[in-house]
C-alpha positions in Angstrom: 0.0 0.4 0.0 1.4 3.4 -0.8 0.1 6.2 1.5 0.4 9.7 0.0 1.3 12.6 2.5 -1.0 15.8 2.2 2.0 18.2 2.6 3.6 17.8 -0.5 2.6 19.6 -3.8 0.9 16.6 -6.2 2.1 16.8 -9.8 -0.1 18.5 -12.4 -0.5 15.4 -14.3 -3.6 14.6 -16.1 -4.9 11.1 -14.6 -5.2 10.0 -18.5 -1.9 11.5 -19.5 -1.0 9.4 -22.7 1.7 6.9 -22.6 4.8 7.5 -24.3 4.1 4.8 -27.0 1.1 6.4 -27.8 2.7 9.5 -28.8 5.3 8.4 -31.5 4.4 7.4 -34.9 3.9 3.8 -36.2 7.1 4.4 -38.4 8.7 5.2 -35.1 7.2 2.4 -33.5 8.7 -0.3 -35.9 11.9 1.3 -36.1 11.8 0.4 -32.0 10.6 -2.6 -32.1 12.8 -3.8 -34.7 15.9 -2.5 -32.4 14.4 -4.4 -29.3 13.9 -7.7 -31.3 17.9 -7.5 -32.3 18.9 -6.8 -28.8 16.8 -9.5 -27.2 18.5 -11.6 -30.1 22.0 -11.0 -29.2 21.1 -12.2 -25.7 20.2 -15.7 -26.8 22.2 -18.2 -27.3 24.0 -19.2 -30.2 24.2 -23.0 -29.4 21.3 -24.8 -27.5 23.4 -27.9 -26.8 24.9 -24.6 -24.0 21.7 -24.0 -22.2 21.6 -25.7 -18.8 19.6 -29.0 -18.7 16.9 -29.8 -15.7 17.6 -33.2 -16.1 
């Protein structure tokens, strides 16, 4: 549970502020997805035999 202290000023952010993802255009979204996919692919091991086995 999070409590708000009333003596601090509350930020002037509207409750229905749009997400950053919704503010960028379709081409920028596709570019971001492609970059993230490449980064994830680099993190995956190349050789499945090198993965730890549960057996």
